[in-house]
C-alpha positions in Angstrom: 98.5 142.3 -131.5 101.6 143.8 -130.0 101.3 146.2 -127.1 104.0 148.3 -125.6 104.1 147.3 -121.9 105.1 150.8 -120.7 102.4 152.8 -122.5 99.8 150.0 -123.1 99.5 151.3 -126.7 99.1 149.0 -129.7 102.3 149.1 -131.7 101.8 146.3 -134.2 100.4 142.9 -135.1 101.4 139.6 -136.6 99.6 136.3 -137.2 99.9 132.6 -138.1 98.8 130.8 -141.2 98.6 127.0 -141.1 100.1 125.0 -143.9 98.5 121.7 -143.7 100.3 118.4 -144.3 102.4 117.0 -146.0 104.7 119.8 -144.7 104.8 120.2 -141.0 105.1 124.0 -141.1 103.2 127.2 -140.6 103.7 130.7 -141.7 104.2 133.8 -139.5 103.3 136.8 -141.4 101.4 140.0 -142.0 103.6 141.6 -139.4 103.6 145.3 -139.0 105.1 147.6 -136.4 104.6 151.3 -135.9 107.5 153.1 -137.5 108.6 154.4 -134.1 109.3 150.8 -133.1 111.4 149.8 -136.0 115.0 148.8 -135.4 114.5 147.9 -131.7 113.7 144.7 -129.9 110.0 144.6 -130.7 110.1 142.5 -133.9 112.6 140.1 -132.4 110.6 139.6 -129.2 107.4 139.2 -131.1 108.9 136.6 -133.4 110.6 134.8 -130.6 107.3 134.4 -128.7 105.5 133.2 -131.8 108.3 130.8 -132.8 108.4 129.3 -129.3 104.6 128.6 -129.5 104.7 127.3 -133.1 107.5 124.8 -132.5 105.3 123.0 -130.1 103.2 121.9 -133.1 105.4 122.1 -136.3 108.9 121.4 -137.4 109.4 124.6 -139.5 108.1 128.1 -139.7 108.2 130.1 -142.9 108.0 133.8 -143.7 106.8 135.1 -147.1 108.5 138.4 -147.9 108.1 140.6 -150.9 111.0 139.9 -153.3 112.1 143.5 -153.1 111.5 144.0 -149.4 115.2 144.0 -148.3 114.4 145.5 -144.8 112.2 142.6 -143.8 114.6 140.0 -145.2 117.4 141.4 -143.1 115.2 141.5 -140.0 114.4 137.8 -140.6 118.1 136.9 -141.0 118.8 138.7 -137.6 116.5 136.2 -135.9 118.2 133.1 -137.6 115.9 132.7 -140.6 117.4 131.4 -143.9 116.4 132.3 -147.4 115.1 129.2 -149.3 114.8 128.6 -153.0 111.0 128.5 -152.7 108.9 131.3 -154.2 105.3 132.2 -154.2 103.2 134.6 -156.1 100.0 136.3 -155.0 97.6 138.7 -156.8 96.5 141.8 -155.0 94.1 144.3 -156.7 95.0 142.7 -160.0 98.8 143.0 -159.5 101.0 140.0 -159.2 103.4 140.2 -156.1 106.4 137.9 -156.0 107.5 136.6 -152.6 110.7 134.9 -151.4 110.4 132.4 -148.5 112.5 132.4 -145.4 112.5 129.4 -143.0 113.5 128.6 -139.5 113.5 124.9 -138.5 112.9 123.5 -135.1 
């Protein structure tokens, strides 16, 4: 959960998902921020804190992004993430959703 220090209001959330061996990686995802907090430092700071913690345990962190979600892709590139050739599909409410995978290595 992300809380604005000044107002003490919840402004968003993010979480980890463990990807067991053989890859030494985990996923940071399901991130959302209140629209009023888009474009500021909040996403970068939240990811920085999560990455710092994650790299104590894994060699790489991945981010799954909807293939058409350009805003999230650009936000990840701003924090040093690289688009990989990996793809993943999930099904939500009977609809297949394609994801691209970004990665940051230790």
